VOPAGU-2260 file (C-alpha; in pm, 1 decimal, decimal comma):
REM VOPAGU-2260
SITE   aa  ch    i         X         Y         Z
SITE  UNK   A    0   -3392,7    5600,6    -252,0
SITE  UNK   A    1   -3019,3    5655,1    -214,9
SITE  UNK   A    2   -2803,3    5735,0    -519,3
SITE  UNK   A    3   -2629,4    5398,2    -501,0
SITE  UNK   A    4   -2961,8    5213,9    -503,9
SITE  UNK   A    5   -3075,9    5419,7    -804,6
SITE  UNK   A    6   -2752,3    5335,8    -984,4
SITE  UNK   A    7   -2796,1    4964,3    -914,2
SITE  UNK   A    8   -3158,3    4987,2   -1028,3
SITE  UNK   A    9   -3027,5    5127,6   -1355,8
SITE  UNK   A   10   -2802,1    4825,8   -1402,5
SITE  UNK   A   11   -3093,0    4593,9   -1317,2
SITE  UNK   A   12   -3316,8    4766,3   -1572,9
SITE  UNK   A   13   -3048,0    4728,8   -1837,7
SITE  UNK   A   14   -3013,8    4360,8   -1746,0
SITE  UNK   A   15   -3388,8    4308,2   -1780,8
SITE  UNK   A   16   -3390,6    4465,8   -2125,0
SITE  UNK   A   17   -3085,7    4258,4   -2221,8
SITE  UNK   A   18   -3288,8    3948,6   -2135,3
SITE  UNK   A   19   -3575,2    4075,0   -2353,8
SITE  UNK   A   20   -3336,6    4127,2   -2644,2
SITE  UNK   A   21   -3184,3    3781,6   -2601,3
SITE  UNK   A   22   -3530,2    3623,4   -2592,9
SITE  UNK   A   23   -3627,4    3802,6   -2915,9
SITE  UNK   A   24   -3315,0    3671,5   -3090,0
SITE  UNK   A   25   -3335,7    3319,4   -2945,4
SITE  UNK   A   26   -3703,0    3271,3   -3028,4
SITE  UNK   A   27   -3640,5    3393,8   -3381,7
SITE  UNK   A   28   -3359,0    3142,4   -3425,2
SITE  UNK   A   29   -3529,2    2850,1   -3250,1
SITE  UNK   A   30   -3852,9    2889,9   -3447,8
SITE  UNK   A   31   -3674,1    2937,3   -3781,1
SITE  UNK   A   32   -3831,9    3278,7   -3832,2
SITE  UNK   A   33   -3529,3    3467,0   -3965,2
SITE  UNK   A   34   -3635,4    3666,8   -4269,6
SITE  UNK   A   35   -3995,5    3546,2   -4239,1
SITE  UNK   A   36   -4159,7    3884,8   -4189,4
SITE  UNK   A   37   -4183,6    4243,8   -4314,9
SITE  UNK   A   38   -3870,0    4447,6   -4364,1
SITE  UNK   A   39   -3926,9    4677,8   -4067,1
SITE  UNK   A   40   -3968,3    4382,3   -3830,2
SITE  UNK   A   41   -3660,4    4208,3   -3970,4
SITE  UNK   A   42   -3465,8    4530,2   -3911,2
SITE  UNK   A   43   -3608,5    4571,7   -3559,2
SITE  UNK   A   44   -3526,4    4219,4   -3443,0
SITE  UNK   A   45   -3188,6    4241,4   -3612,9
SITE  UNK   A   46   -3094,1    4527,4   -3380,9
SITE  UNK   A   47   -3067,3    4281,3   -3090,6
SITE  UNK   A   48   -2844,7    4023,9   -3261,5
SITE  UNK   A   49   -2520,3    4008,3   -3067,3
SITE  UNK   A   50   -2601,3    4336,3   -2891,8
SITE  UNK   A   51   -2831,1    4210,1   -2615,5
SITE  UNK   A   52   -2591,1    3929,4   -2520,5
SITE  UNK   A   53   -2296,2    4172,6   -2527,4
SITE  UNK   A   54   -2487,0    4405,7   -2293,9
SITE  UNK   A   55   -2557,4    4109,2   -2065,3
SITE  UNK   A   56   -2186,7    4020,0   -2039,8
SITE  UNK   A   57   -2072,7    4379,9   -1987,8
SITE  UNK   A   58   -2324,3    4411,2   -1705,4
SITE  UNK   A   59   -2176,7    4095,6   -1554,0
SITE  UNK   A   60   -1835,2    4260,9   -1559,0
SITE  UNK   A   61   -1980,8    4567,7   -1388,4
SITE  UNK   A   62   -2135,4    4338,5   -1128,2
SITE  UNK   A   63   -1799,8    4176,6   -1054,9
SITE  UNK   A   64   -1639,7    4519,7   -1008,8
SITE  UNK   A   65   -1910,3    4626,6    -766,3
SITE  UNK   A   66   -1896,3    4296,6    -578,3
SITE  UNK   A   67   -1517,3    4307,7    -538,1
SITE  UNK   A   68   -1476,8    4683,6    -484,0
SITE  UNK   A   69   -1386,4    4649,1    -116,5
SITE  UNK   A   70   -1118,5    4385,9    -175,8
SITE  UNK   A   71    -975,6    4579,3    -471,5
SITE  UNK   A   72    -945,5    4904,2    -280,0
SITE  UNK   A   73    -809,6    4739,8      34,0
SITE  UNK   A   74    -586,4    4494,4    -155,3
SITE  UNK   A   75    -678,0    4241,7     114,6
SITE  UNK   A   76    -536,9    3915,9     -25,1
SITE  UNK   A   77    -758,6    3697,4     192,6
SITE  UNK   A   78   -1073,3    3880,6      89,0
SITE  UNK   A   79    -974,2    3858,9    -277,7
SITE  UNK   A   80    -923,1    3482,5    -245,1
SITE  UNK   A   81   -1258,0    3441,6     -70,1
SITE  UNK   A   82   -1443,5    3635,2    -338,3
SITE  UNK   A   83   -1260,5    3448,7    -611,1
SITE  UNK   A   84   -1369,3    3115,2    -461,1
SITE  UNK   A   85   -1726,7    3241,0    -442,8
SITE  UNK   A   86   -1717,2    3333,1    -810,9
SITE  UNK   A   87   -1572,8    2994,0    -903,5
SITE  UNK   A   88   -1847,6    2810,8    -717,3
SITE  UNK   A   89   -2110,0    3012,8    -901,7
SITE  UNK   A   90   -1934,9    2924,0   -1225,2
SITE  UNK   A   91   -1980,6    2553,3   -1153,2
SITE  UNK   A   92   -2354,3    2612,9   -1123,6
SITE  UNK   A   93   -2365,3    2821,3   -1443,2
SITE  UNK   A   94   -2159,8    2569,7   -1639,9
SITE  UNK   A   95   -2383,8    2283,0   -1527,4
SITE  UNK   A   96   -2695,2    2481,1   -1620,1
SITE  UNK   A   97   -2552,3    2566,8   -1960,6
SITE  UNK   A   98   -2454,0    2209,3   -2034,5
SITE  UNK   A   99   -2802,1    2101,1   -1929,8
SITE  UNK   A  100   -2950,9    2335,7   -2188,3
SITE  UNK   A  101   -2707,7    2209,0   -2449,1
SITE  UNK   A  102   -2811,8    1849,9   -2377,1
SITE  UNK   A  103   -3167,5    1962,4   -2440,7
SITE  UNK   A  104   -3048,2    2080,6   -2783,8
SITE  UNK   A  105   -3018,3    2452,7   -2711,5
SITE  UNK   A  106   -2688,2    2508,1   -2890,5
SITE  UNK   A  107   -2701,0    2888,5   -2859,8
SITE  UNK   A  108   -2653,1    2875,0   -2482,0
SITE  UNK   A  109   -2441,5    3148,2   -2327,2
SITE  UNK   A  110   -2423,4    3023,7   -1966,0
SITE  UNK   A  111   -2136,7    2776,2   -2007,3
SITE  UNK   A  112   -1935,2    3046,7   -2188,5
SITE  UNK   A  113   -2034,9    3289,3   -1914,4
SITE  UNK   A  114   -1887,0    3055,7   -1652,7
SITE  UNK   A  115   -1547,7    3063,8   -1822,0
SITE  UNK   A  116   -1557,4    3442,8   -1861,7
SITE  UNK   A  117   -1609,2    3477,8   -1486,9
SITE  UNK   A  118   -1336,3    3228,1   -1394,1
SITE  UNK   A  119   -1081,2    3414,2   -1605,4
SITE  UNK   A  120   -1206,3    3755,6   -1493,6
SITE  UNK   A  121   -1167,1    3655,7   -1128,6
SITE  UNK   A  122    -790,0    3685,0   -1175,8
SITE  UNK   A  123    -834,5    4052,9   -1271,8
SITE  UNK   A  124    -998,8    4164,0    -946,0
SITE  UNK   A  125    -692,1    4364,1    -840,3
SITE  UNK   A  126    -586,7    4461,6   -1193,3
SITE  UNK   A  127    -537,7    4827,3   -1276,5
SITE  UNK   A  128    -758,4    5004,9   -1527,8
SITE  UNK   A  129    -470,8    5006,0   -1775,8
SITE  UNK   A  130    -422,6    4631,4   -1740,5
SITE  UNK   A  131    -794,4    4564,4   -1790,3
SITE  UNK   A  132    -803,6    4769,2   -2111,2
SITE  UNK   A  133    -470,5    4631,2   -2236,0
SITE  UNK   A  134    -592,0    4275,0   -2175,9
SITE  UNK   A  135    -920,0    4343,1   -2356,0
SITE  UNK   A  136    -726,8    4491,1   -2648,7
SITE  UNK   A  137    -485,4    4196,8   -2655,2
SITE  UNK   A  138    -774,0    3950,9   -2665,1
SITE  UNK   A  139    -923,2    4141,3   -2959,5
SITE  UNK   A  140    -595,8    4128,1   -3150,5
SITE  UNK   A  141    -545,8    3755,7   -3089,4
SITE  UNK   A  142    -905,6    3680,1   -3183,3
SITE  UNK   A  143    -873,2    3875,8   -3507,5
SITE  UNK   A  144    -551,5    3691,6   -3594,7
SITE  UNK   A  145    -716,4    3355,8   -3526,3
SITE  UNK   A  146   -1004,6    3451,8   -3754,6
SITE  UNK   A  147    -753,8    3523,7   -4030,1
SITE  UNK   A  148    -537,6    3215,4   -3975,2
SITE  UNK   A  149    -793,3    2942,0   -3898,0
SITE  UNK   A  150   -1112,6    2811,8   -4053,4
SITE  UNK   A  151   -1400,3    2983,3   -3875,5
SITE  UNK   A  152   -1652,4    2734,8   -4020,2
SITE  UNK   A  153   -1478,2    2429,8   -3872,7
SITE  UNK   A  154   -1715,3    2215,0   -3667,7
SITE  UNK   A  155   -2033,0    2370,7   -3809,5
SITE  UNK   A  156   -2275,4    2199,5   -4047,9
SITE  UNK   A  157   -2331,2    2339,6   -4396,8
SITE  UNK   A  158   -2619,1    2565,6   -4293,3
SITE  UNK   A  159   -2419,2    2699,7   -3996,4
SITE  UNK   A  160   -2706,5    2604,6   -3766,0
SITE  UNK   A  161   -2550,7    2322,8   -3563,0
SITE  UNK   A  162   -2202,5    2264,9   -3422,3
SITE  UNK   A  163   -2165,0    1897,2   -3506,9
SITE  UNK   A  164   -1830,4    1835,8   -3331,2
SITE  UNK   A  165   -1927,2    1996,7   -3000,4
SITE  UNK   A  166   -1915,0    1670,5   -2802,3
SITE  UNK   A  167   -1553,2    1597,6   -2892,8
SITE  UNK   A  168   -1256,8    1742,3   -2702,5
SITE  UNK   A  169   -1124,1    1927,8   -3006,1
SITE  UNK   A  170   -1468,9    2048,2   -3104,9
SITE  UNK   A  171   -1557,7    2166,7   -2755,3
SITE  UNK   A  172   -1234,2    2364,2   -2719,3
SITE  UNK   A  173   -1265,4    2511,6   -3068,0
SITE  UNK   A  174   -1624,8    2614,4   -2995,1
SITE  UNK   A  175   -1534,1    2755,4   -2653,9
SITE  UNK   A  176   -1228,1    2950,4   -2759,6
SITE  UNK   A  177   -1275,7    3044,5   -3123,0
SITE  UNK   A  178   -1593,7    2989,2   -3321,1
SITE  UNK   A  179   -1889,1    2911,0   -3095,7
SITE  UNK   A  180   -2178,4    3150,2   -3052,0
SITE  UNK   A  181   -1995,8    3342,6   -2775,8
SITE  UNK   A  182   -1629,5    3230,4   -2783,9
SITE  UNK   A  183   -1381,7    3339,6   -2518,3
SITE  UNK   A  184   -1174,6    3495,7   -2795,7
SITE  UNK   A  185   -1294,4    3770,2   -2816,0
SITE  UNK   A  186   -1610,0    3774,3   -2595,7
SITE  UNK   A  187   -1401,6    3785,5   -2278,5
SITE  UNK   A  188   -1325,2    4143,6   -2383,1
SITE  UNK   A  189   -1683,8    4238,6   -2298,5
SITE  UNK   A  190   -1638,6    4111,5   -1942,5
SITE  UNK   A  191   -1310,8    4299,4   -1892,4
SITE  UNK   A  192   -1458,2    4617,1   -2040,5
SITE  UNK   A  193   -1749,5    4577,0   -1798,8
SITE  UNK   A  194   -1509,5    4542,2   -1505,1
SITE  UNK   A  195   -1336,9    4861,5   -1616,9
SITE  UNK   A  196   -1666,3    5048,3   -1660,4
SITE  UNK   A  197   -1785,2    4923,9   -1320,0
SITE  UNK   A  198   -1513,6    5137,3   -1156,9
SITE  UNK   A  199   -1665,1    5460,0   -1291,6
SITE  UNK   A  200   -1877,4    5686,6   -1074,6
SITE  UNK   A  201   -2219,5    5645,3   -1235,3
SITE  UNK   A  202   -2366,3    5876,7    -972,9
SITE  UNK   A  203   -2184,7    6166,2   -1140,6
SITE  UNK   A  204   -2392,1    6334,7   -1410,8
SITE  UNK   A  205   -2071,4    6474,0   -1563,1
SITE  UNK   A  206   -1918,2    6124,0   -1586,6
SITE  UNK   A  207   -2235,6    5986,0   -1744,6
SITE  UNK   A  208   -2247,8    6265,9   -2002,4
SITE  UNK   A  209   -1882,7    6213,9   -2090,8
SITE  UNK   A  210   -1930,1    5838,3   -2128,2
SITE  UNK   A  211   -2239,7    5890,6   -2345,0
SITE  UNK   A  212   -2066,4    6137,4   -2576,3
SITE  UNK   A  213   -1755,8    5921,0   -2616,4
SITE  UNK   A  214   -1957,3    5601,3   -2666,5
SITE  UNK   A  215   -2197,3    5760,3   -2915,0
SITE  UNK   A  216   -1907,9    5909,5   -3112,0
SITE  UNK   A  217   -1729,0    5574,0   -3118,1
SITE  UNK   A  218   -2044,1    5387,0   -3224,2
SITE  UNK   A  219   -2115,1    5624,9   -3513,9
SITE  UNK   A  220   -1754,2    5627,7   -3634,5
SITE  UNK   A  221   -1722,7    5249,7   -3614,5
SITE  UNK   A  222   -2043,8    5191,4   -3809,4
SITE  UNK   A  223   -1939,6    5446,7   -4071,0
SITE  UNK   A  224   -1589,4    5301,8   -4100,1
SITE  UNK   A  225   -1731,5    4950,1   -4125,6
SITE  UNK   A  226   -1962,6    5057,1   -4408,8
SITE  UNK   A  227   -1686,3    5234,6   -4599,4
SITE  UNK   A  228   -1433,8    4952,8   -4564,0
SITE  UNK   A  229   -1685,0    4693,4   -4682,1
SITE  UNK   A  230   -1780,9    4911,3   -4977,6
SITE  UNK   A  231   -1421,8    4987,5   -5076,5
SITE  UNK   A  232   -1282,6    4636,8   -5028,4
SITE  UNK   A  233   -1568,3    4441,0   -5189,5
SITE  UNK   A  234   -1440,3    4491,2   -5549,1
SITE  UNK   A  235   -1104,2    4346,6   -5439,2
SITE  UNK   A  236   -1194,8    4073,7   -5189,0
SITE  UNK   A  237   -1558,8    4004,5   -5264,5
SITE  UNK   A  238   -1854,6    4090,0   -5041,1
SITE  UNK   A  239   -1832,2    3779,5   -4821,3
SITE  UNK   A  240   -1469,5    3837,1   -4720,9
SITE  UNK   A  241   -1524,3    4211,3   -4679,1
SITE  UNK   A  242   -1811,1    4146,8   -4438,4
SITE  UNK   A  243   -1607,0    3880,0   -4258,7
SITE  UNK   A  244   -1334,8    4135,6   -4190,8
SITE  UNK   A  245   -1523,6    4458,3   -4133,1
SITE  UNK   A  246   -1888,5    4389,7   -4047,0
SITE  UNK   A  247   -2032,8    4483,0   -3706,8
SITE  UNK   A  248   -2246,8    4166,9   -3701,9
SITE  UNK   A  249   -2175,7    3912,9   -3421,8
SITE  UNK   A  250   -2055,2    3623,0   -3635,9
SITE  UNK   A  251   -1765,7    3634,0   -3678,6
SITE  UNK   A  252   -1703,0    3858,6   -3376,3
SITE  UNK   A  253   -1430,4    4077,9   -3522,1
SITE  UNK   A  254   -1287,6    4399,3   -3377,2
SITE  UNK   A  255   -1553,8    4616,1   -3536,9
SITE  UNK   A  256   -1832,9    4413,0   -3378,4
SITE  UNK   A  257   -1678,2    4404,1   -3029,5
SITE  UNK   A  258   -1603,0    4776,8   -3021,9
SITE  UNK   A  259   -1935,2    4878,2   -3175,9
SITE  UNK   A  260   -2138,0    4651,3   -2945,1
SITE  UNK   A  261   -1943,7    4778,4   -2642,9
SITE  UNK   A  262   -2013,9    5139,3   -2739,6
SITE  UNK   A  263   -2388,1    5087,3   -2784,9
SITE  UNK   A  264   -2404,6    4886,0   -2461,3
SITE  UNK   A  265   -2245,3    5170,3   -2263,8
SITE  UNK   A  266   -2489,4    5422,7   -2412,7
SITE  UNK   A  267   -2776,9    5197,3   -2310,4
SITE  UNK   A  268   -2644,0    5140,6   -1957,9
SITE  UNK   A  269   -2598,2    5513,7   -1895,8
SITE  UNK   A  270   -2950,7    5578,3   -2023,7
SITE  UNK   A  271   -3093,9    5315,2   -1787,7
SITE  UNK   A  272   -2905,6    5459,1   -1489,0
SITE  UNK   A  273   -3029,8    5806,7   -1581,5
SITE  UNK   A  274   -3390,5    5687,6   -1605,6
SITE  UNK   A  275   -3363,0    5501,9   -1274,1
SITE  UNK   A  276   -3239,3    5813,1   -1094,9
SITE  UNK   A  277   -3512,0    6040,2   -1227,1
SITE  UNK   A  278   -3800,4    5790,6   -1212,3
SITE  UNK   A  279   -3687,7    5586,5    -915,1
SITE  UNK   A  280   -4023,4    5595,9    -734,9
SITE  UNK   A  281   -4225,6    5470,6   -1031,2
SITE  UNK   A  282   -4375,3    5121,7   -1007,8
SITE  UNK   A  283   -4268,0    5036,8   -1362,4
SITE  UNK   A  284   -3903,0    5111,9   -1277,8
SITE  UNK   A  285   -3917,9    4888,1    -971,5
SITE  UNK   A  286   -4076,0    4609,4   -1175,3
SITE  UNK   A  287   -3813,4    4633,1   -1449,8
SITE  UNK   A  288   -3541,4    4629,4   -1184,4
SITE  UNK   A  289   -3696,2    4324,8   -1017,6
SITE  UNK   A  290   -3701,1    4149,5   -1354,5
SITE  UNK   A  291   -3332,2    4221,7   -1406,2
SITE  UNK   A  292   -3253,9    4085,0   -1061,1
SITE  UNK   A  293   -3406,4    3750,1   -1168,0
SITE  UNK   A  294   -3216,7    3738,8   -1498,5
SITE  UNK   A  295   -3081,0    3385,9   -1455,0
SITE  UNK   A  296   -3422,9    3244,0   -1372,1
SITE  UNK   A  297   -3578,0    3417,5   -1672,5
SITE  UNK   A  298   -3303,1    3300,2   -1906,3
SITE  UNK   A  299   -3372,7    2939,0   -1812,1
SITE  UNK   A  300   -3745,8    3009,6   -1813,8
SITE  UNK   A  301   -3753,0    3130,9   -2172,3
SITE  UNK   A  302   -3600,7    2800,5   -2282,5
SITE  UNK   A  303   -3868,0    2604,6   -2093,4
SITE  UNK   A  304   -4129,6    2792,5   -2294,7
SITE  UNK   A  305   -3949,5    2679,0   -2611,4
SITE  UNK   A  306   -3983,3    2318,0   -2495,8
SITE  UNK   A  307   -4358,1    2372,1   -2462,1
SITE  UNK   A  308   -4371,6    2527,4   -2809,6
SITE  UNK   A  309   -4183,3    2227,6   -2946,0
SITE  UNK   A  310   -4437,9    1988,8   -2792,8
SITE  UNK   A  311   -4710,8    2168,8   -2989,3
SITE  UNK   A  312   -4509,2    2173,4   -3312,4
SITE  UNK   A  313   -4455,3    2549,8   -3314,1
SITE  UNK   A  314   -4083,5    2539,1   -3397,8
SITE  UNK   A  315   -4134,1    2457,9   -3764,9
SITE  UNK   A  316   -4088,7    2788,0   -3948,4
SITE  UNK   A  317   -4299,4    3029,8   -3746,4
SITE  UNK   A  318   -4357,0    3385,9   -3860,0
SITE  UNK   A  319   -4145,3    3667,4   -3724,5
SITE  UNK   A  320   -4464,1    3831,5   -3594,9
SITE  UNK   A  321   -4536,4    3518,7   -3389,4
SITE  UNK   A  322   -4186,7    3487,2   -3242,1
SITE  UNK   A  323   -4168,3    3857,3   -3155,9
SITE  UNK   A  324   -4512,9    3846,0   -2994,6
SITE  UNK   A  325   -4405,6    3539,3   -2795,1
SITE  UNK   A  326   -4092,3    3723,5   -2682,5
SITE  UNK   A  327   -4284,6    4022,6   -2551,6
SITE  UNK   A  328   -4548,6    3792,0   -2404,6
SITE  UNK   A  329   -4284,2    3597,6   -2215,9
SITE  UNK   A  330   -4123,9    3919,1   -2093,2
SITE  UNK   A  331   -4458,4    4048,7   -1967,2
SITE  UNK   A  332   -4509,5    3725,0   -1774,1
SITE  UNK   A  333   -4152,6    3750,6   -1642,7
SITE  UNK   A  334   -4221,3    4102,7   -1515,7
SITE  UNK   A  335   -4539,3    3993,1   -1338,7
SITE  UNK   A  336   -4363,3    3694,5   -1185,2
SITE  UNK   A  337   -4069,4    3909,1   -1073,7
SITE  UNK   A  338   -4295,4    4168,3    -912,7
SITE  UNK   A  339   -4483,8    3903,4    -712,5
SITE  UNK   A  340   -4176,4    3694,2    -628,4
SITE  UNK   A  341   -3975,4    3989,3    -496,9
SITE  UNK   A  342   -4254,8    4074,2    -255,2
SITE  UNK   A  343   -4159,5    3758,8     -62,4
SITE  UNK   A  344   -3805,2    3670,9    -162,6
SITE  UNK   A  345   -3488,1    3871,9    -207,8
SITE  UNK   A  346   -3350,7    3650,7    -487,5
SITE  UNK   A  347   -3499,6    3461,5    -779,3
SITE  UNK   A  348   -3549,9    3081,5    -771,6
SITE  UNK   A  349   -3230,4    2991,6    -955,1
SITE  UNK   A  350   -3036,8    3282,0    -807,3
SITE  UNK   A  351   -3130,1    3150,7    -462,5
SITE  UNK   A  352   -3033,8    2794,4    -557,4
SITE  UNK   A  353   -2694,8    2914,3    -684,4
SITE  UNK   A  354   -2634,4    3109,5    -364,6
SITE  UNK   A  355   -2734,4    2812,8    -146,9
SITE  UNK   A  356   -2496,7    2586,6    -337,2
SITE  UNK   A  357   -2216,7    2838,6    -285,2
SITE  UNK   A  358   -2283,6    2860,7      87,4
SITE  UNK   A  359   -2319,4    2482,5     123,5
SITE  UNK   A  360   -1983,3    2416,9     -40,7
SITE  UNK   A  361   -1785,6    2646,3     188,4
């Protein structure tokens, strides 16, 4: 296998594991299992909250960089426009899919947010590395200011489990931009960071080591600083406000969360690329990569399984053991399906449908 293929396999493996993490979190939320288990399992599943989805978005940014590399290097305006139109058409499909899930009462959907990230990111195809990082930083600053100036709880019910004003214009925009599960401010930063990272030479062992060291250092320092600031400010502001400002949890998505989640995502991506290059002929690596290549199909598929669970009354306070077992069970089925599907088809069912729609609308 060529180095480029091994690198791409690494990204696919990371994407597959991001899907697993998202399924663990989503099943826990949908089946009301949060806190309903032993401490070690609560801690384990808590590791994926906001981190798996962040990894998923950063990988999308990397994918855009790889897809548009030729147009960026050549600065061919016509090619840039063509690729931008292709991205927009895919966004229509993703937005429709996300809204479909929302209509089926899956309020934690990421796809309709994802569509907006891609639309905005499409205007950064030719942007310099400095502009990408400056834009990501600017988004973080604006998002943090908004969190200080506006009511983050607006639109949510008392238990913070349902966004009751979503189907109003004001509510939809507030959810999309500011206080939904994955708001543009600041989640767009993940996409821009991914586009920046996608320009690195992942085939270089030296570059991977440097990225790992820097990311690991940043992650440790951010977590330590978060802990200290919460501890020191709690006597003055109270624990709730201290956590609101300095926690690395995903809600609210403050600067500490975005930077910490980005750092851990980069460590994970480098590790997956490294594994793919040194175990590239192993069946398990190919199967994981195949699963990552069908990420969209599996994301929709895990919701369909929730609908089946709902029909059997399994969404009424399940145990954390049950939801975690279901998550790994679904992922095992997804891996088997991906392995068999890729023997006959290059793209997954929904990936193929999205591509066909893009080609049909040219």
